[in-house]
Every structure is written in structure tokens, then in C-alpha cells.
N, C-alpha and C positions, 0 to 999 in steps of 0.2 A: 910455635906457629908464627908469632910476631916477627921472629928473625927471618923466616922464609918469606913472609909478605914484604918485609923491608928489602930483601934481595930482589924480589920481583919488581918492586917500585923503582929500585936503582937501575935495573936493566931497562925498564920501560922508558926511563927519563932520557936514555941515550940511544934508544932503538930507532932505526929508520922506519919510514912509514910501512914498508913491507914487513919488517920485523915486528912492528907494533901489531899489525893485523894477525901475524902468526901467533903472537903471544895471546891476543884476545881469543883466537880460535882454540888454542891449547887450554886456556883457563875455562872456556865454555865447556869443552869436552870433559875436563876434570869435574866441573860442577854437575854436568849431566850424569856422569858415572856414579855420582853419590846420591842421585834422586831415588825416592821410592816411587812406585806406580802412581800413588795419589799426588805426589808433587809434580810428576810429569803431566798428569791430567790437568792440574790447575795451571801449569805454565802455558800449555797450549790452549786450554779452554778459555783463559782470560785475556788472550792477546787483543781481541777486539775491544774489550773493556779498557785495557790500558790506553789504546789509541783514543778512545772516546773521552776518557778523563783528561788526558793530555790536551786534547782539543778544547775542552772546557777551560783548562788552565790558560791556554792561549787566548781564548775569547775574553777571559777576565783580566788579561795582561798580568796574571799572577807571577809568572816566571820573571818578567821584566821588573816588577816591583821588588821582588826578593833580591834579584841580581844587582839592582841599583842601590840597595841599602848601603849606607856609608859604613866602610870597614867591615862589611859582611854581617852587620848586627842583625840578630834574629828579631822577628816581629811576632806579635801575638795574633791569635785568631781574631780578636776584637779589632785590632789595628788593621789587619788585612781585610776584614769585613767592611770597615769604613772606606778603605781605598778602592775596593772592587765593587761595592754595592751588593755583594752576595750575603745572604743571611748567614749569621755566624754558625748556627748549628749545621747547615748544609756545608759551609766552607770547611769546617773542622773535619767532617767526614771525608771530603774530597782530599784535603791536605794529608790526612793520615794514610790514605791509600797511595797518594803520590809519593809520600815518604817511603812506603813499603816497597815501591817499585824503583826507588832511587832517583826519582825526578826532583825531589826536594829533600832537605835534611831536617829531621825533627830534633830540636834541641832539648825540649822538655814537653810535658804533656800538652802544653798550650802554645808553644813557641816553635817557629819554623824559620829556616834560613836557606840561602842558596847553596846547592851542591854543584859539583862540576857539571852534572847533567842539566841542572837548572840553567846554567850559563850557556850551555850548548843550545838550549831551547829558545834562547833570546836571539840567536843568529837568524838572519833573514832566510837562509836556505832551509833551516829547520821549520820555521813557522810556515813558509810557503809550501814545503813538502807535506807537512802534517795536514794543512788545509786541503791540499789537492788530494792526497790519499784518502783522507777521511770522507771528504765530500763526494768524490767521484769514483775512486778506485775500490774502496771497501765494499760497496754493494756488489761489485763484480766478483770479489773473492767469495762473498756469501752465496752467489749463484753458481760458482764454479763446479762444485760437486754434482749438483743437479743437472747441469748442462752436459757434463761428460757421461753421466749415467744415461741420459736421454740419447746421446749420439753414439752410444756403444763404445765409448772410450777410444775414439779416433782423434788424431791430431787435426784441429780445425784448419781449413785452408780457404774458407770463404769469409772475407773481411766484413760482410754484412750479415753473417749468420754465425756469430760466436757468442761468447758469454755476455758481452756488453749489451747486446740486443735483449737478451733475457733479463738481465739485471735492471735495465731501464725501460723495459716494455716498449721498445721502439724498433722501427725498421730502418732507421737512419744509420749510416756509418758514424763512427765515434766523432770524427772531426765535423761532420755536418750537424750532429747533435750539439756540439759545443757552440755553434753559431746561434742556437736557440736558447742557450743557457749561459748568459754572460758572466754570472758569478763563478761558475765552474771554469769557464774559459780564462777568467782573470787569475784564478788560483793556478791553473795550468801554466799560463804564461809567466807568472811570477816564479814558479818552481823551475821552469826551463831556463829562465834567465839567471838563476842563482845557484843551480845545483852543481856546476863545475866552476872551480876557481880559475881565474885567468892564468895563474902560474902553472896550472895543470892543463896546458893547452897544446894542441898539435903544433902551434907556432914555435914551441920550444924545441921541437925535434926535427921538423921537416925543413930542408934547405930551400926555402922559397927564393931567397935572393940569388942563389946559384942558378936555379932553374930559369929565372927571369932574365938574368944577365946574358945567358947563352941563347935567348930566344928573341924573336922579332916582336917586341911588345911596345909598340908606339902608342900615342895618346888615343887613337881611335879604336884600338883593339881592347877587348875586355880582358883584363888580367885576372880577375877573380869574380866568379859568379857563385853566390851562395844560394843554392837551389833548396827551396823549402826552408828558408832561413829565419822564419818567425818574424820578429819585429826588428831584427838587425844587429843583435849583440856581436855576432861573429864578424860582420862587416866592420863594425866600430873597432873591434880589436885589431883587425887586419890593417885598417887605416892608421890606427895609433902606432902600430909597429912599423909600418912602411909608408909614412906620410908622403914621401917624395917619389914613390914608385910610379912609373908611367903606366898608363892603361886605365880602363874603366873598372870601377868596383860596383857590382850590381847585386842588389837583394831581390830575390824572387819568392813570392808566397801568395796565398789566397787573399781575397779582398779584406777579410776581417783582420788579418795580420798587417797587411800593408797600410791599412787605415790607421794603425797604431804604431807605425814604424818610428824608430828613433830618428831624430833630425841630425844625422851624422853628415857633416860637410864632405862633399865629394862622393857620396853614395847615391846611386840611382835606385829608386824603389819601383819595382815593376810587378804588376799582378800577373801571375802565371800559375797554371795548373800543370804540375810536372808530369802528369799522365797524358799531356798533349805535347806535340812536337816542340822541341827547345828552340825558341826564337833567336837566342844569342849564339851566332855561329862562330866557331873558331876561337873560343876563349882559351887562354892559357890554362886556367884552373877552373874546373867545375867542382865546387866543394859541397858535400852533403854530410851534415852532422846529425846523427840520431834520426835519420830519415828512414833508412831501409828497414830498421828493426820494427817499424810500425806496419810492415806489409808482408803478406804471404808471397811465396816464390813467383807466382805468375805476375804479380804487380811489380815486384823487384825487376824482373826481366823486361817488363814494359817500360819502366823508367830508365833502365840502362840502355835500352834500344833507342829511345828518344835522345839521350845524351850522346851516345855513340854516333848517331847520325849528324850531330852538330859539330863533332870534334874535327880539329885540324890534325895534321900529322904529329905535331908536337904537343897537342893538348894532353892534359892530365885530369883524370877524375880522382879526387881525394875523398875517400870514404872514411868518415870519422865515426867509429862505433865501439862498443864493448865487444871484444873478441875473446871469449872465455876459452880456456884450454879444455880438453876432453876430460881431464881429471884434476881435482884440486882447485876448481874455480871458486872464486869468492862468492859468498852468499848474496851479496848485492847484485852481482851480474846474473845469478841464477834466479833471484827474485824478479829482476827486470825481465828476464826471459819469459817467465810464466805470466807476468803482468801484461806483456805484449801479446801473449796468446789470448788472454781473456779479453783484451780490449780490441784487438785488430786482426786476430789470427796471425800475428807477427811472431818474431823470435830474435834472440841474440844468437848469432852464428859463429861457429868456430872458424879458424882459418881454412881448414880443409873444406868446410861447407861453402865458404866464400869462393875458394878456388873452383869448385864444381860449378857454381852459379856463373862466375865470370867466364869460364871456358864456354859454357852454354850460350852466353851472351856475345861471344866472339871478342872478348877482351882479355888482357893479360895483367895479372897481379905482379908488379915489379918488386915491391918491397913493403913490408909492414913496419911502421915506426911506432913503438910503444911509448906513450908519454905518461901513463899512470899505471905502473905495474900492479899496484895493489888491487885495482878494480878492472884491470885488463883493457883500459881505454887506449885506443890505438888509431892511427890514421894509415890507410892503405893507399899506396900510389898505384894507380891503374891506368894503363895506356892501351892504345891500339896495338895489335900484334905486329911484330917486326915483319916487314915485307921481304 
């Protein structure tokens, strides 16, 4: 068996990102095929516990302490207790569980060291994501079965009557609720800022410069409007890649995001509710990243209508979303799909679903540019129909 494992490791070392995902999926399938019913029960039944104990590890900075140990030297429970302030008896129990789920490595009965997963958990995206999911999203998952049973197992289409409202006992829309819960909002913003790496950006595949060079983009025209752009990370990336491009670069979002916007030179920060008429007329690019999946169809059509009304003949709507295939979609995209359902009655849409919506909105999908095949992240070029 060791020889087989060595071959797998050798293949993994040279695999592309897509190949690596396929290997992980195949290995998972193999492991699941070997499970007893009892093992399947415990794997699914303890998932919330795994998230909870990892969150405790993050709160204690335990993963960072282990990962920063010189030469990967193991530390004793006593040493880790002194560094974290956690009682040794409690910490030992937590560490043994973390070792059992692969989050740390147990070297001896009393000594622990960093594993590959430990190092992953020190990355900003992992810490931000676990904080967001555990603090805000996990209660939605717990309320999910009861909600569907209550509504007769119908797909939710009302953004203020979905799982989120049951989970948090509120009548507020999720984003309105965030404004009253600043800690949860901070976790959400941190996660949104870090979850996609700049090298996996739409800017790597879409021909921005070609489109602008053939257009009338003087200094007074908006070249790039990031609609619902949060605190402005996408605007900052756009300015960094095209520092000399003529035209205005504009960030639009709600007051709580604009109040915390990045101080990027050359970016105009404007408070705007995208369910109201678009005030910036005739921009070259209206860019929306991870916006539409937050909303059910009637709200998507409303947003598209406002954007369409503002477009010039050569304007482009750039829709940056996960676009999962009908079969064989990656689990991350499918998890996000159900998470959007629980939070906002939203969804991750396939390309065929997008085509239907865009036709209904009176728009035309010109081309889909895939920039992260492993998770189906893509940008769609959408224009007014040819006359």
C-alpha cells in the first residue's frame, strides 16, 4: 500500500489545479466506499463539531503557534497551554480531536506539531472563512431542514422569508441584519476580501484593453463601475492593472460599505442602492461580482433592468459568478448554491439558466470567460441586443 500512496503523491505533486481537484474527489469516493454505516453516521453527524473545534483553535491562535514553531518542532500540551492561556486538561482534549480530523499532527501522547492542514488554517482566507461560516452561516444550516419541512419543500423565492429569518428570528433581510451586527459584518467583509486570489481574477481572461481602445472612453466617461463592490477590492485591482487607462473608476455600494471603502487613488466612492435607477449613465463596463447569486429571480431582473436603462450602445455588463455545469459541478459551487438559498433565496446559476434570465431582461450573453475552472468561476460579457 505504501507504494500506491507514493505514486499518488507523485501524481499530485505535478497535477494541475483541476487535476488535483479530480484526485481529491476520487480519493474521497474511495474512502466513502470503504465506510461502514456507523462511520458514515459519525462523519456526517460530527461536521458541526469539527467546525466548532477549529473555531476554538483559531480563537486560541493555536494553529499559528504550531505553524510558526522553528523547524516544525513539536510542542507539549504544557507549552501550548502556557502560550494560549487554555487549561492543559481542556487543551489536550481539543488537540487530540484536532489530530483525529487532521487539523494538527500528534507526535506523541503529549506532543503536537503542525500538519499541512494546520498551515492552511493560518492563511487569512481560512481564518476569515471559518469565522464567517461559524458565526453567521452555521445557524442557517441548522434551521434549513425545519424551514423546508414547514414550507412544503418548495424552492424559496422571497428574500425576506427564507432560512435566514428563521435562524436569526428576524424579519430583516440578511444585509440589513448585518448593519446591526458589526462583528458578523466584519467577518463577512474579511472573507469576501480574501476568498479569491488576485491571480484567479476575471482580469486575467477578459480583454479589457482591447474593448476600451476601440471605444470612446475619455476622462469624463466612466470606464468601470463596480456595482455592489463592497469596500473596493475589485476597483483597487482594476486601477493596479490599468493605472493609465482613461475614464472614471467608480465604486458603488450601501453606506456601511462605502464608509469603510479602501482609500484607492483615482476611485470614486458612491453610495448607491442597486435596486434603484443606476445614476452613472453610459459607462463602458458595469461590473458585478458575486452580486446576483445573493438574489432570487425577480430581484435579478430588477437589477438588470436598472443597469440596462443606463447603458450606452457599446456598454458591457460583466457578471462575475460561479457558473456550475449541470453535471459534475465542484462541491464548493454546490455548497455556495445552497448557502445562497438559505441566506437570501438566491442561487448559483448554470449558463443555461443565465441565458433564460438575460433573454427575459432583454439582454444578450456574448461570451463566457472561465478564469477558475476548478470552481467554475467565470465572467460573462453581456450587451444590449444587436439592432
